[in-house]
C-alpha positions in Angstrom: 88.7 -59.3 3.1 88.0 -62.9 3.1 88.7 -65.0 6.2 89.9 -68.6 6.4 88.9 -70.7 9.2 90.6 -74.0 10.1 88.0 -76.5 11.7 90.3 -79.6 11.3 91.9 -79.3 14.6 89.8 -79.8 17.8 89.7 -77.2 20.5 89.6 -79.8 23.1 90.0 -83.6 23.3 89.1 -86.0 26.1 90.3 -89.7 26.6 89.1 -92.1 29.0 91.1 -94.9 30.5 88.3 -97.4 29.8 88.2 -96.6 26.0 91.8 -96.8 25.0 92.5 -95.2 21.6 89.2 -93.4 21.5 89.5 -89.5 21.5 86.3 -87.3 22.2 86.6 -84.1 20.3 83.4 -82.2 20.7 84.6 -78.6 20.0 86.2 -77.2 16.7 86.9 -73.7 15.9 88.8 -71.4 13.5 89.9 -67.8 13.9 90.2 -64.9 11.4 91.3 -61.3 11.6 89.0 -58.3 10.8 89.7 -54.7 10.0 91.6 -52.3 12.3 92.9 -54.9 14.8 89.7 -57.0 15.4 89.4 -60.8 15.2 86.6 -63.3 14.9 86.2 -66.9 15.9 83.6 -69.3 14.6 83.2 -72.6 16.2 81.0 -75.7 16.3 80.1 -78.2 19.0 79.5 -81.9 17.9 78.4 -85.1 19.3 81.1 -87.7 20.3 81.4 -91.5 20.2 79.5 -93.7 19.7 77.2 -91.3 18.2 77.4 -90.3 14.5 78.9 -86.8 14.3 76.2 -84.2 14.5 76.5 -80.5 15.0 74.4 -79.4 18.0 75.9 -75.9 18.5 77.5 -73.1 16.5 79.0 -69.9 17.8 80.5 -66.6 16.6 82.7 -64.5 18.7 83.6 -61.0 17.4 86.1 -58.7 18.9 86.2 -55.1 17.5 89.5 -53.4 17.1 90.0 -49.7 16.7 87.4 -47.2 18.3 86.1 -46.2 14.9 85.1 -49.7 14.0 83.1 -50.3 17.1 79.3 -50.0 16.8 76.9 -48.7 19.4 74.8 -51.0 21.7 71.6 -50.0 19.8 73.0 -51.0 16.6 74.0 -54.4 17.6 70.8 -55.1 19.6 68.6 -53.9 16.8 70.7 -55.9 14.3 70.1 -59.1 16.4 66.3 -58.3 16.7 66.1 -57.9 13.0 67.6 -61.3 12.5 66.0 -63.4 15.3 62.9 -61.3 16.3 62.2 -60.0 19.7 64.2 -61.9 22.3 62.5 -64.1 24.9 64.5 -62.9 27.8 67.0 -60.1 28.4 69.1 -60.6 31.5 71.8 -58.4 33.1 71.1 -56.0 30.1 74.0 -57.7 28.2 72.6 -61.0 27.6 69.7 -61.8 25.1 68.1 -65.1 24.7 65.7 -66.4 22.2 64.2 -69.8 23.4 62.3 -72.4 21.3 60.3 -75.5 22.3 60.5 -79.0 20.7 57.8 -77.9 18.3 60.1 -75.0 17.1 57.7 -72.3 18.7 59.3 -69.5 20.6 58.7 -69.3 24.2 58.2 -65.7 25.6 58.0 -63.6 28.7 57.7 -65.0 32.2 57.6 -68.6 30.9 60.9 -68.2 29.0 62.4 -66.5 32.1 61.3 -69.5 34.3 62.8 -72.0 32.0 66.1 -70.1 31.6 66.3 -69.7 35.4 66.0 -73.5 35.9 68.3 -74.6 33.0 71.1 -72.0 32.7 73.5 -73.9 34.7 73.0 -76.8 32.4 73.1 -74.7 29.3 76.3 -72.6 30.2 74.7 -69.4 28.8 77.0 -66.7 28.0 79.9 -69.1 27.0 80.9 -70.8 23.8 81.3 -74.0 25.8 82.9 -75.1 29.1 85.4 -78.1 28.7 85.1 -79.2 32.3 81.4 -79.3 32.1 81.3 -81.4 29.0 83.8 -83.8 30.3 81.7 -84.2 33.5 78.7 -84.8 31.4 80.4 -87.5 29.5 81.5 -89.2 32.6 78.4 -88.6 34.8 75.6 -87.7 32.7 73.9 -84.6 31.3 72.5 -83.6 34.6 75.8 -83.7 36.4 75.4 -80.3 38.0 72.3 -81.7 39.8 73.7 -84.8 40.9 72.5 -86.7 37.7 68.9 -85.8 38.5 66.5 -83.9 36.0 64.4 -81.9 38.5 62.5 -79.9 35.8 60.6 -82.6 33.7 62.7 -82.5 30.6 62.6 -78.8 29.9 66.3 -78.6 30.0 66.8 -81.1 27.1 63.8 -80.3 25.0 64.5 -76.7 23.9 66.8 -74.7 21.5 68.6 -71.7 22.4 69.9 -68.7 20.6 72.0 -66.5 23.0 73.9 -63.2 22.5 76.1 -61.5 25.0 77.9 -58.3 24.4 80.3 -56.2 26.4 80.9 -52.4 25.9 82.5 -49.4 27.3 82.7 -45.7 26.7 86.1 -44.7 25.1 87.5 -41.4 25.8 85.9 -38.8 23.4 82.9 -41.0 22.5 79.4 -39.7 23.3 78.0 -43.2 24.2 79.3 -46.7 25.1 80.6 -48.7 22.2 80.6 -52.5 21.7 83.9 -54.3 22.3 82.8 -58.0 21.9 79.7 -59.9 20.9 79.2 -63.7 21.3 76.4 -65.4 19.5 75.6 -69.1 19.9 72.9 -71.3 18.5 72.4 -74.6 20.2 70.0 -77.6 19.9 69.8 -78.9 23.6 67.8 -81.9 22.8 70.4 -83.1 20.4 73.2 -82.1 22.8 71.6 -84.1 25.7 71.0 -87.0 23.5 74.6 -87.2 22.4 76.0 -86.7 25.7 73.8 -89.4 27.3 74.9 -91.9 24.6 78.6 -91.1 25.3 77.9 -91.5 29.1 76.4 -94.8 28.6 79.4 -96.1 26.6 81.9 -94.7 29.1 80.1 -96.1 32.0 79.6 -99.6 30.6 83.4 -99.8 29.5 84.5 -98.5 32.9 82.3 -101.2 34.5 84.0 -103.8 32.5 87.4 -102.5 33.3 86.6 -102.4 37.1 85.3 -106.1 36.9 88.4 -107.3 35.0 90.7 -105.7 37.5 88.8 -107.2 40.3 89.0 -110.6 38.7 92.6 -110.2 38.1 93.3 -109.2 41.6 91.2 -112.1 42.9 93.4 -114.6 40.9 96.6 -113.0 42.3 95.3 -113.2 45.9 94.3 -116.9 45.5 96.4 -119.3 47.7 98.5 -121.6 45.7 99.0 -125.3 46.7 
């Protein structure tokens, strides 16, 4: 059956005191139902003001319903490999990552694992998006989780990432674990970082102007009158 997804309503919205009337709406998604009680969410992540609106991330979150609709782990993993090729990294046995550099070449093996280890806290791997982190990046910069500093020479904002996380359990009477949920997200971290940085520059500049205006107003009020 066909699904209808409504992307016109943002999932999160941020407003800053220094930018009255400007709403930052970086995440949109829509939900549809699937057979036997399942559901599916498709969403996009976009850049905010003062950028033009560019999509830097897309995700799909599928929940399977009745036991008879749930696939095996091998079926899902093999399907992902058929679509994206051999993964760059497999972590915790339930998270698969395909990592690409700025030249669109896949990074494999120990090198990919090293990059993922350094950048996972910036990339929020395993989640569609984390509203609090996006807001902090807008207010304090892309590398807010490391006090604004890029300790890794640009690798965390010069790669693209496909990530897939699944959860499974073994229902009563089943011969093996079956998939309950699969999340797949594709994101261009270079575009994400560029967009967040532009937003942060705007917010910082306007916040500075507001602080200076308030200081000037306070100085005028405090001046002695003769």
